TIMARFI-537364 format. One record per residue: x, y, z of N, C-alpha, C in turn. Coordinates in steps of 0.02 Angstrom, whole numbers, padded with zeros to 5 digits, always signed. Atoms other than C-alpha are relative to their C-alpha. Layout:
<firos>
XYZXYZXYZ/...
</firos>
This chain:
<firos>
+00023+00066-00019+09038+08604+00132+00077-00030+00028/-00069+00029-00009+09218+08574+00131+00041+00018+00082/-00029-00039-00065+09237+08680+00298-00048-00043+00058/+00050+00053-00048+09088+08550+00371+00047-00050+00006/-00019+00077+00018+09186+08396+00300+00071+00015+00073/-00065-00028-00032+09341+08483+00395+00004+00005+00081/+00020-00029-00069+09251+08536+00557-00007-00086+00039/+00028+00073-00013+09171+08355+00561+00076-00057+00016/-00071+00035+00010+09370+08272+00539+00022+00018+00054/-00037-00027-00059+09429+08385+00677-00032-00019+00054/+00040+00038-00061+09289+08321+00796+00030-00072+00009/-00028+00058-00012+09318+08144+00756+00087-00013+00014/-00067+00003-00027+09508+08176+00765+00022-00005+00087/+00002+00002-00066+09475+08238+00931-00034-00035+00045/+00043+00050-00025+09357+08119+00985+00059-00085+00010/-00057+00058+00000+09495+07977+00945+00060+00027+00049/-00057-00017-00049+09629+08084+01044-00019+00000+00074/+00026+00009-00048+09502+08074+01184+00012-00066+00028/+00004+00080-00029+09470+07894+01172+00061-00030+00036/-00065+00024-00015+09648+07867+01170+00039+00003+00080/-00019-00027-00061+09681+07977+01317-00022-00039+00070/+00032+00036-00029+09550+07887+01412+00033-00074+00016/-00033+00073-00004+09618+07717+01371+00078+00001+00028/-00058+00000-00042+09793+07766+01419-00032+00011+00072/+00012+00002-00076+09716+07818+01598-00024-00051+00034/+00027+00051-00030+09625+07680+01606+00031-00065+00002/-00064+00063-00006+09779+07566+01564+00045+00016+00053/-00038-00021-00055+09879+07662+01687-00026-00022+00057/+00041+00009-00068+09734+07652+01833-00004-00076-00003/-00016+00074+00007+09739+07459+01783+00069-00027+00026/-00077+00002-00018+09930+07453+01805+00011+00021+00088/-00003-00025-00085+09908+07554+01981-00022-00071+00028/+00029+00052-00043+09805+07410+02035+00017-00065+00017/-00020+00055-00002+09895+07265+02002+00040-00011+00052/-00045+00017-00046+09958+07187+02147+00032-00052+00007/-00047+00075+00004+10084+07029+02195-00049-00046+00044/+00049+00054-00047+09987+06879+02273+00070-00028+00033/-00066+00022-00032+10098+06806+02410-00002-00074+00001/-00024+00065+00010+10172+06637+02384+00000-00012-00080/-00020-00024+00073+10180+06679+02192+00020+00030-00011/-00041-00031+00019+10252+06823+02168+00065+00012+00029/-00090+00003-00019+10451+06828+02173+00025+00060-00016/-00045-00078+00005+10543+06996+02179+00060-00015+00003/-00059+00011-00003+10708+06905+02196+00038+00021-00069/-00026+00011+00054+10753+06937+02021-00016+00097-00018/+00033-00058+00017+10674+07121+02027+00047+00066+00028/-00039-00062-00020+10767+07293+02053+00001+00006+00082/-00029-00026-00078+10839+07366+02220-00067+00040+00018/+00076-00047-00011+10677+07500+02202-00048-00042+00018/+00058+00054-00008+10558+07348+02182+00002-00023+00064/-00001+00039-00068+10615+07248+02339+00000+00057+00043/-00002-00021-00057+10637+07402+02436-00085+00030-00001/+00071-00009+00006+10461+07457+02376-00052-00055+00048/+00041+00064-00024+10389+07280+02423+00007+00003+00085/-00030-00002-00063+10483+07284+02586-00057+00043+00045/+00030-00039-00043+10388+07453+02644-00065-00032-00013/+00067+00006+00012+10224+07376+02570-00022-00051+00038/+00016+00052-00061+10240+07212+02681-00011+00017+00059/-00017-00001-00072+10276+07294+02830-00053+00059+00015/+00060-00069+00015+10116+07423+02805-00055-00051+00047/+00047+00039-00035+09984+07381+02944-00078+00016-00044/+00090-00002+00028+09795+07365+02917-00044+00007+00052/+00059-00032-00054+09671+07472+03024-00046-00026+00012/+00097+00036-00008+09495+07427+03105-00011+00030-00034/+00058-00020+00039+09435+07553+03004-00004-00044-00074/-00009+00047+00077+09490+07461+02836-00028-00076+00009/+00043+00058-00020+09433+07297+02925-00067-00003-00013/+00076-00011-00023+09269+07364+02978-00027+00010-00058/+00028-00005+00076+09241+07416+02804+00001-00057-00044/+00022+00073+00035+09284+07260+02713-00050-00051+00028/+00025+00040-00028+09199+07156+02830-00086+00028-00033/+00061-00027+00023+09040+07267+02799-00023-00013-00072/-00005-00014+00070+09065+07295+02605-00015-00094-00019/+00010+00065+00016+09091+07102+02599-00069-00030+00022/+00025+00036-00029+08960+07035+02699-00068+00049-00034/+00070-00021+00062+08813+07154+02577+00016-00012-00062/+00027+00033+00079+08869+07088+02418+00028-00073+00008/+00009+00071-00004+08879+06902+02487-00065+00002+00010/+00054-00002-00023+08720+06938+02553-00051+00023-00061/+00016-00015+00066+08663+07008+02382+00010-00056-00063/-00033+00061+00033+08727+06837+02309+00049+00004-00049/-00064-00017+00060+08884+06904+02215+00056-00047+00040/-00025+00047-00020+08991+06753+02231+00079+00012+00036/-00045-00035-00057+09146+06752+02348+00064+00018-00031/-00051-00021+00035+09283+06755+02219-00013+00081-00056/+00025-00073+00013+09190+06908+02119+00018+00063+00069/-00007-00039-00059+09187+06993+02297+00063+00026+00019/-00061-00003-00039+09352+06974+02349+00046+00039-00055/-00033-00032+00061+09415+07030+02166-00031+00091+00019/+00034-00060-00011+09310+07184+02186+00022+00057+00065/+00001-00034-00041+09337+07237+02357+00111+00002-00024/-00068+00009+00002+09530+07202+02324+00042+00073-00056/-00009-00048+00047+09521+07333+02165-00022+00083+00035/+00024-00069-00038+09430+07473+02293+00036+00005+00061/-00028-00028-00050+09545+07470+02435+00072+00047-00015/-00063-00043+00020+09700+07612+02432+00049-00017+00046/-00063+00046-00035+09806+07506+02559+00022-00066-00021/-00011+00039+00024+09911+07418+02464+00022-00071+00031/-00010+00071-00050+09964+07278+02592-00059-00022-00004/+00058+00025-00021+09790+07256+02616-00022-00036-00075/+00025+00022+00093+09753+07239+02412+00047-00067-00006/-00030+00081+00001+09889+07103+02410-00017-00052+00025/+00034+00045-00035+09819+07013+02550-00066-00043-00044/+00077+00014+00043+09640+07021+02460+00014-00042-00064/+00001+00046+00046+09711+06954+02304+00033-00059+00018/-00033+00056-00053+09793+06829+02398-00045-00039+00004/+00057+00053+00006+09636+06759+02459-00032-00007-00054/+00056+00036+00064+09540+06764+02303+00045-00052-00045/-00026+00058+00030+09686+06661+02222-00005-00066+00022/+00012+00071-00058+09678+06542+02378-00083-00031-00013/+00077+00024+00003+09473+06531+02373-00008-00043-00080/+00000+00031+00075+09492+06499+02183+00026-00059+00011/-00054+00052+00000+09615+06360+02205-00037-00060+00044/+00035+00044-00045+09471+06276+02335+00010+00003+00083/-00037-00011-00087+09542+06343+02509-00083+00045+00025/+00062-00054-00040+09399+06412+02624+00035+00060+00023/-00007-00050-00012+09393+06591+02664+00060+00015+00068/-00039-00028-00062+09445+06579+02836+00071-00045+00005/-00057+00039+00015+09594+06451+02804+00050+00060-00030/-00047-00040+00033+09657+06580+02678+00017+00065+00045/-00005-00056-00037+09631+06717+02801+00056+00000+00075/-00051+00035-00065+09742+06613+02941+00071+00008-00019/-00082+00002+00029+09899+06651+02825+00011+00066+00046/-00023-00061-00003+09897+06824+02876-00017+00019+00099/+00015-00007-00076+09887+06826+03090+00009+00070+00019/-00001-00057-00037+09946+06996+03097-00052+00035-00026/+00060-00053+00028+09805+07062+03002-00092-00018+00034/+00055+00040-00021+09662+06932+03047+00006-00034+00074/-00017+00027-00053+09648+06896+03229-00043-00064+00002/+00052+00048-00008+09579+06734+03292-00065-00013+00018/+00050+00006-00009+09430+06779+03353-00034+00037-00059/+00041-00022+00063+09380+06863+03186+00004-00079-00046/-00015+00085+00031+09446+06680+03115-00045-00035+00022/+00054+00038-00045+09331+06598+03239-00063+00012-00026/+00056-00037+00023+09182+06703+03185-00016-00030-00084/+00014+00004+00076+09201+06679+02993+00008-00070-00021/+00017+00060+00014+09240+06492+03007-00065-00044+00038/+00070+00035-00022+09077+06451+03110-00036+00035-00052/+00032-00011+00053+08993+06562+02982-00001-00039-00059/-00007+00047+00058+09055+06448+02841-00039-00061+00014/+00022+00054-00013+09001+06298+02924-00079+00000+00016/+00076-00018-00013+08820+06366+02970-00030+00013-00053/+00037-00032+00058+08806+06428+02797-00038+00077+00017/+00030-00052-00019+08768+06588+02879+00057+00052-00015/-00064-00049-00018+08933+06693+02837-00022+00069-00019/+00021-00070-00007+08836+06853+02789-00024+00024+00057/+00019+00002-00058+08758+06848+02953+00069+00028+00044/-00051-00021-00055+08918+06843+03031+00049+00045-00005/-00032-00042+00010+09015+06946+02935-00033+00082-00006/+00034-00061-00043+08886+07098+02976+00008+00021+00074/-00008-00009-00069+08900+07060+03161+00088+00005+00020/-00065-00014-00018+09085+07051+03148+00032+00090-00026/-00022-00059+00023+09079+07212+03045-00009+00045+00068/+00017-00052-00042+08978+07310+03175+00054-00026+00064/-00042+00005-00047+09102+07239+03309+00074+00017-00016/-00076-00038+00018+09264+07308+03221-00018+00064-00006/+00006-00088-00004+09170+07497+03209+00016-00001+00073/-00001-00003-00056+09142+07466+03385+00064+00009+00035/-00073+00008-00010+09321+07434+03417+00043+00038-00022/-00048-00056+00047+09393+07562+03288-00033+00077+00043/+00028-00059-00039+09272+07689+03380+00030+00014+00070/-00023-00007-00058+09344+07646+03553+00068+00028-00005/-00056-00013+00015+09513+07660+03484+00015+00066+00010/-00012-00075+00023+09480+07836+03413-00009+00041+00072/+00034-00045-00046+09396+07895+03580+00085-00014+00047/-00042-00005-00039+09545+07836+03682+00080+00028-00032/-00066-00049+00058+09693+07905+03540-00019+00070+00038/+00022-00087-00008+09585+08068+03571+00005+00025+00070/+00000-00014-00068+09583+08066+03770+00080+00006-00001/-00069+00020-00034+09778+08037+03772+00042+00064-00036/-00022-00051+00023+09825+08158+03636+00019+00052+00030/-00010-00078-00051+09792+08333+03748+00064-00028+00040/-00059-00027-00048+09903+08298+03883+00061-00029-00023/-00060+00029+00032+10037+08197+03778+00023+00068-00035/-00026-00052+00043+10064+08340+03669+00040+00060+00039/-00014-00030-00046+10054+08459+03814+00076-00001+00033/-00060-00007-00040+10197+08393+03902+00062-00013-00040/-00085+00006+00053+10319+08354+03745+00010+00071-00023/-00011-00071+00012+10294+08542+03725+00025+00039+00045/-00027-00034-00066+10323+08588+03900+00082-00022-00001/-00059+00028+00005+10474+08467+03900+00059+00034-00048/-00051-00034+00059+10549+08542+03718+00005+00077+00030/-00008-00086+00003+10513+08725+03780+00048-00003+00073/-00036+00002-00048+10605+08696+03942+00075-00007-00007/-00050+00024+00027+10746+08608+03880+00042+00047-00048/-00011-00042+00039+10757+08728+03748+00037+00072+00039/-00004-00057-00036+10760+08873+03876+00078-00031+00040/-00067+00032-00045+10900+08764+03987+00075-00003-00055/-00057+00004+00039+11020+08753+03831+00016+00081-00024/-00013-00057+00024+11010+08931+03754-00008+00052+00045/+00019-00044+00001+10917+09037+03830+00051+00021+00099/-00039+00007-00063+11008+09018+04018+00050+00026+00006/-00067-00011+00007+11174+09031+03968+00008+00066-00021/-00015-00104+00024+11147+09208+03878-00015+00024+00067/+00037-00052-00067+11045+09258+04058+00056-00005+00039/-00064+00003-00063+11200+09207+04159+00071+00049-00025/-00055-00032+00037+11344+09297+04032-00032+00094-00009/+00024-00085-00006+11208+09465+04030+00015+00010+00075/-00009-00019-00064+11208+09456+04227+00079+00016+00002/-00048-00008-00016+11373+09436+04258+00055+00057-00046/-00025-00052+00024+11429+09571+04141-00034+00063+00032/+00035-00037-00041+11315+09682+04242+00026-00001+00052/-00041+00005-00063+11422+09645+04389-00029-00031+00056/+00041+00038-00048+11296+09523+04468+00054-00071-00008/-00045+00055-00016+11414+09360+04525-00049-00053+00009/+00070+00054-00016+11319+09191+04539-00001-00023+00057/+00005+00014-00064+11353+09186+04717-00056+00051+00030/+00055-00027-00025+11227+09324+04736-00074-00020-00035/+00068+00012+00026+11091+09236+04626-00044-00027+00040/+00059+00013-00038+10933+09186+04698+00016-00091-00001/-00010+00073+00005+10930+08997+04749-00047-00039-00055/+00039+00025+00038+10793+08964+04632+00040+00004-00096/-00049-00001+00066+10915+09026+04484+00052-00039+00002/-00053+00032-00002+11064+08943+04557-00026-00078-00032/+00026+00047+00015+10948+08786+04537-00002-00019-00091/+00014-00002+00088+10905+08815+04360+00067+00008-00037/-00058+00004+00042+11095+08866+04307+00034-00074+00027/-00027+00061-00006+11143+08697+04384-00025-00042-00057/+00024+00051+00019+11026+08581+04307+00014+00026-00102/-00023-00002+00066+11055+08693+04121+00082-00015-00016/-00061+00037+00012+11251+08655+04152-00003-00068-00010/+00009+00070+00001+11211+08466+04183-00030-00020-00074/+00029+00018+00083+11112+08468+04014+00057+00012-00038/-00041-00040+00053+11238+08568+03914+00055-00057-00002/-00054+00046-00007+11387+08449+03991-00008-00063-00028/+00019+00086-00009+11305+08278+04017-00078-00011-00071/+00066+00003+00052+11173+08285+03856+00009-00077-00023/-00020+00070+00035+11254+08115+03798-00006-00058+00060/+00014+00063-00065+11246+08028+03969-00070-00003+00005/+00065-00011+00001+11059+08077+03970-00018-00046-00036/+00018+00031+00050+11028+07998+03811+00012-00085+00007/+00003+00065-00025+11108+07843+03864-00038-00038+00051/+00025+00053-00066+11042+07813+04029-00071-00001-00016/+00067+00010+00005+10865+07842+03958-00004-00058-00043/+00013+00048+00051+10907+07720+03817+00034-00078+00025/-00029+00061-00031+10985+07581+03931-00077-00008+00048/+00051+00014-00055+10840+07610+04062-00070-00044-00055/+00065+00042+00038+10710+07572+03923+00030-00068-00053/-00020+00066+00026+10812+07441+03834-00021-00073+00055/+00008+00038-00049+10814+07355+04014-00095-00023+00023/+00057+00011-00005+10631+07387+04034-00041-00072-00054/+00016+00050+00054+10613+07286+03861-00004-00069+00007/-00009+00065+00001+10700+07140+03902-00037-00030+00068/+00043+00033-00072+10611+07127+04092-00072-00020-00027/+00072+00035+00026+10440+07128+04003+00009-00034-00051/+00000+00042+00042+10495+07011+03872-00015-00066+00045/-00016+00060-00026+10512+06874+04023-00098+00012+00038/+00063+00035-00003+10335+06799+04073-00010+00051+00077/+00015-00064-00054+10350+06886+04253-00013+00057+00002/-00003-00059+00013+10397+07046+04193-00055+00031-00027/+00065-00029+00021+10252+07063+04092-00060+00001+00026/+00055+00002-00025+10133+07012+04194-00006+00065+00069/-00001-00060-00051+10194+07138+04348-00018+00066-00053/+00001-00057+00039+10209+07274+04213-00080+00006-00010/+00057-00012+00008+10040+07243+04158-00056+00013+00054/+00049-00007-00054+09967+07221+04327+00014+00079+00032/-00006-00066-00024+10045+07375+04384-00039+00065-00040/+00040-00046+00046+09967+07485+04229-00081-00013+00043/+00070-00006-00025+09791+07422+04298+00000+00013+00067/+00015-00026-00056+09828+07473+04457+00014+00087+00018/+00003-00057+00013+09862+07648+04409-00064+00043+00013/+00070-00047-00017+09733+07780+04490-00030+00041-00054/+00032-00028+00059+09595+07832+04366+00024-00044-00067/-00020+00036+00058+09695+07759+04230-00020-00065-00012/+00001+00076-00016+09701+07597+04290-00068-00023-00004/+00054+00018+00008+09522+07595+04316-00040-00002-00074/+00024-00020+00076+09493+07640+04118+00018-00066-00038/-00029+00072+00025+09603+07490+04065-00035-00056+00019/+00030+00074-00039+09524+07364+04191-00089+00011-00059/+00060-00012+00050+09352+07434+04073+00006-00023-00072/-00027+00009+00076+09414+07428+03914+00020-00081-00001/-00029+00087+00010+09496+07234+03953-00065-00030+00005/+00060+00044+00002+09312+07184+04007-00047+00005-00025/+00051-00015+00061+09210+07256+03862+00034-00040-00039/-00031+00064+00045+09336+07146+03763-00014-00058+00004/+00027+00097-00026+09298+06981+03844-00045+00005+00001/+00046+00010+00013+09144+07020+03846-00043-00004-00067/+00028+00005+00055+09107+07066+03672+00010-00051-00045/-00002+00050+00029+09192+06940+03604-00022-00076+00022/+00039+00059-00040+09119+06810+03725-00072+00002-00043/+00059+00021+00029+08959+06855+03641-00012-00010-00072/+00011+00017+00077+08995+06871+03459+00020-00086-00022/-00014+00070+00014+09070+06712+03465-00031-00065+00015/+00053+00050-00034+08955+06612+03564-00070+00019-00054/+00070-00002+00049+08818+06691+03452+00010-00030-00067/-00009+00016+00056+08915+06631+03298+00002-00080-00008/-00004+00057+00011+08902+06458+03340+00060-00048+00033/-00051+00034-00028+09060+06412+03424-00007-00020+00076/+00015+00032-00059+09072+06296+03579+00017+00058+00042/-00030-00028-00053+09100+06383+03752+00084+00010+00006/-00088+00011-00022+09282+06327+03776+00025+00001-00061/-00034-00025+00050+09334+06351+03620+00002+00079-00020/+00021-00073-00030+09263+06530+03635+00062+00029+00040/-00041-00027-00045+09363+06549+03785+00085-00005-00008/-00063+00008+00012+09522+06489+03719+00020+00065-00051/-00005-00053+00049+09513+06613+03570+00003+00061+00037/+00001-00056-00042+09475+06746+03698+00080+00023+00046/-00075+00000-00069+09636+06700+03812+00050+00005-00056/-00063-00017+00038+09747+06705+03649-00003+00068-00029/+00006-00067+00034+09675+06869+03598+00005+00068+00053/+00007-00046-00049+09679+06976+03775+00078+00001+00007/-00087-00010+00013+09848+07065+03773+00012+00008+00071/-00021-00007-00067+09851+07099+03966-00002-00070+00033/-00004+00062-00028+09943+06958+04054-00033-00031+00054/+00042+00033-00077+09843+06958+04233-00077-00029-00047/+00061+00016+00011+09680+06955+04127-00001-00076-00034/-00007+00068+00017+09746+06800+04013+00016-00054+00036/-00012+00065-00053+09826+06708+04160-00078-00027+00028/+00061+00044-00042+09642+06701+04244-00045-00031-00057/+00035+00038+00031+09560+06664+04083+00008-00070-00015/-00047+00077+00007+09672+06509+04064-00025-00044+00055/+00029+00053-00071+09619+06458+04236-00066-00009-00029/+00086-00001+00000+09435+06487+04203-00008-00066-00068/+00009+00043+00060+09465+06371+04040+00002-00047+00045/-00005+00075-00031+09530+06217+04146-00052-00012+00048/+00035+00043-00045+09406+06239+04263-00082-00005-00035/+00047-00007+00067+09268+06255+04114-00002-00070-00018/-00014+00067+00026+09343+06086+04053-00019-00047+00049/+00022+00043-00050+09300+06008+04229-00062+00000+00004/+00069-00003-00010+09116+06061+04210-00014+00054+00040/+00017-00044-00030+09116+06210+04308-00018+00064-00038/+00031-00077+00029+09037+06384+04261+00051+00062-00017/-00032-00051+00000+09112+06534+04202+00007+00042+00048/+00014-00048-00062+09037+06645+04316+00027+00001+00057/-00045+00023-00091+09087+06549+04482+00069+00014-00009/-00078-00014-00010+09265+06554+04433+00041+00070-00012/-00009-00059-00012+09253+06732+04398+00005+00051+00044/+00023-00023-00061+09189+06785+04557+00060+00013+00042/-00065-00022-00069+09364+06769+04654+00048+00051-00030/-00067-00068+00030+09453+06899+04535-00067+00069+00001/+00021-00071+00014+09348+07061+04572+00026+00057-00018/-00039-00036+00032+09477+07160+04535-00001+00011-00079/+00005+00004+00067+09480+07105+04359-00075-00018-00024/+00060-00016+00016+09300+07069+04341-00044+00021+00060/+00042-00010-00051+09185+07157+04429-00066-00057+00016/+00050+00032-00028+09034+07086+04531-00086-00004-00054/+00059-00004+00046+08899+07140+04414+00001-00029-00071/-00015+00016+00055+08977+07079+04261+00005-00099+00034/+00010+00078-00024+08993+06888+04350-00071-00023+00031/+00080+00026+00002+08804+06901+04397-00017-00002-00044/+00043+00011+00063+08734+06938+04234+00036-00058-00040/-00021+00051+00050+08858+06815+04150-00037-00081+00040/+00025+00070-00044+08790+06683+04303-00081-00002-00042/+00065-00004+00035+08614+06741+04235-00005-00034-00062/-00023+00015+00077+08664+06715+04057+00007-00077-00031/-00028+00077-00007+08737+06533+04093-00060-00042+00014/+00067+00017-00020+08562+06499+04190-00026-00017-00056/+00060+00015+00059+08459+06528+04034+00023-00014-00060/-00035+00018+00050+08584+06479+03915-00020+00061-00059/-00011-00039+00033+08588+06654+03850+00045+00053+00008/-00072-00042+00008+08762+06705+03833+00010+00049-00024/-00019-00048+00039+08776+06781+03684-00039+00049-00003/+00028-00080+00006+08636+06917+03696+00006+00017+00067/-00019-00028-00071+08671+06957+03890+00061+00029-00017/-00082-00038-00006+08862+06977+03845-00014+00049-00068/+00011-00063+00057+08805+07103+03699-00015+00062+00045/+00030-00072-00035+08696+07205+03834+00067+00018+00041/-00068-00017-00056+08844+07195+03955+00058+00042-00039/-00054-00033+00035+08966+07241+03825-00042+00086-00019/+00031-00064+00015+08841+07397+03774-00013+00045+00062/-00008-00042-00045+08836+07457+03943+00075+00030+00019/-00060-00031-00023+09029+07455+03973+00008+00050-00055/-00007-00043+00055+09036+07551+03809-00019+00055+00030/+00035-00057-00031+08923+07680+03889+00044+00020+00051/-00051-00029-00071+09040+07685+04048+00067+00005-00007/-00071-00023+00031+09194+07690+03956+00002+00056-00031/+00003-00067+00027+09134+07842+03868+00000+00048+00055/-00005-00048-00047+09092+07942+04023+00062-00007+00037/-00066-00005-00049+09240+07886+04120+00057+00043-00059/-00042-00051+00044+09331+07965+03952-00022+00062+00007/+00016-00070-00011+09246+08122+03972+00006+00015+00077/-00023-00025-00071+09274+08124+04169+00057+00005-00005/-00064-00019-00015+09438+08102+04137+00048+00051-00036/-00013-00059+00052+09468+08222+03997-00014+00065+00039/+00025-00059-00060+09366+08367+04130+00076-00005+00055/-00040+00015-00049+09496+08300+04255+00064+00025-00016/-00061-00024+00036+09650+08318+04146+00027+00068-00016/-00013-00036+00032+09628+08458+04070+00018+00078+00051/-00037-00036-00078+09638+08575+04249+00059-00004+00021/-00077+00002-00041+09775+08487+04310+00056+00009-00045/-00053+00002+00025+09883+08496+04159-00011+00080-00008/+00009-00070+00005+09838+08687+04150+00052+00019+00059/-00046-00011-00066+09899+08699+04337+00071+00001-00001/-00074+00043+00017+10058+08575+04296+00031+00065-00023/-00009-00047+00040+10091+08698+04171+00025+00078+00016/+00019-00084-00036+10054+08867+04253+00080+00003+00057/-00053+00012-00046+10176+08801+04398+00071+00003-00017/-00085-00005+00049+10331+08761+04276+00016+00056-00028/-00011-00049+00026+10300+08910+04193+00025+00073+00042/-00019-00070-00069+10311+09035+04378+00052-00022+00011/-00062+00009-00030+10448+08947+04432+00056+00014-00031/-00049-00007+00034+10555+08949+04277+00001+00102-00018/-00005-00082-00007+10504+09154+04275+00022+00028+00056/-00030-00013-00060+10546+09157+04450+00073+00002-00018/-00065+00026+00003+10711+09080+04420+00043+00055-00055/-00016-00018+00035+10732+09193+04277+00012+00088+00022/-00003-00050-00011+10669+09367+04322+00030+00026+00064/-00006-00039-00055+10727+09368+04511+00069+00029-00005/-00068-00034-00001+10913+09402+04474-00005+00054-00062/+00004-00078+00021+10861+09531+04350-00017+00071+00037/+00031-00042-00043+10759+09619+04481+00078+00041+00043/-00049-00013-00046+10930+09619+04583+00063+00032-00042/-00051-00023+00031+11046+09669+04445-00057+00089-00027/+00030-00066+00010+10926+09834+04421+00006+00044+00063/+00004-00033-00069+10936+09870+04608+00085+00033-00012/-00060-00016+00004+11137+09869+04568+00004+00067-00048/-00014-00046+00043+11118+09991+04422-00044+00081+00014/
</firos>
């Protein structure tokens, strides 16, 4: 009997320990989820480590994938009848991005104080774009915020998918070039000087070296002696470019030059047209006036030539003219197919739906262009790397062959 009592007491003690452990884990988990509220949180009296940690958190970005997930879950929860305040609290606890967690807690705090969701989001222009704020504001005014959030989630997911495709397409050539430059530099600094010593010890003077080897030795000597000068020149050129691009004329010309690059420029123009058409469709369908829509798009497009053209169109639309008519004189930026379909859309008052169809078409066009670009770059990169390796091999092996003749 005592054994049974002892066993039961042991089980109770063990159960208490488990409950205590789970309670501790829950508290630690709850503590981990506690985040600051911008405008309320004050870290001036906190430790240096805390302030440094806050600095890194506050300078963390929020990805398109995280925003798309946020918009979608928010739309689902609001559509299910969950109050806005509770929705924001749940989503704040769910996200793993500490910066986004602080932002969502701040949105929750602001909305609980009577501010609208769009006004609260406007405090974070580096996270929420003008287009996203415009859609949410229109949804709040029309009382269909959940529907607008679903559309915004879909659009953000498409933007993220496009971003991933572009990064994936650019990764292969960039990695190959970086590896090639790194290997070639290492050869110039370490292998070539060792080769020269080996050849000279074998009785072959530099005057007897082949022309390719002499060029290789000259490059190697220059890099070894003036590497610091190369770094300074590269840094100065980069800084001058940044200063030039910081001017209005410099940004316009550099962006225009990018759009003129063969193959790549065509892809960039398609991406920018897709962004213009997508924003036009979703903003008009959300209920925003066309003029306000164009103003938001004009502030969202990063390419200077497109932005200048859009603001020209805004002035014409204010005077009562059509969008498509004023885009027709810039076929380099806006292809004829786009302007013709927009003309039909304006004539039938279906800008939103037709814009979405044009956007779907351009999404497929970009996908096909990326596939063609990848299939074109792969053999070109292989050919380029092969030529560089062959030249280096000849420059190194030819004097070795000459040395064997002397022996």
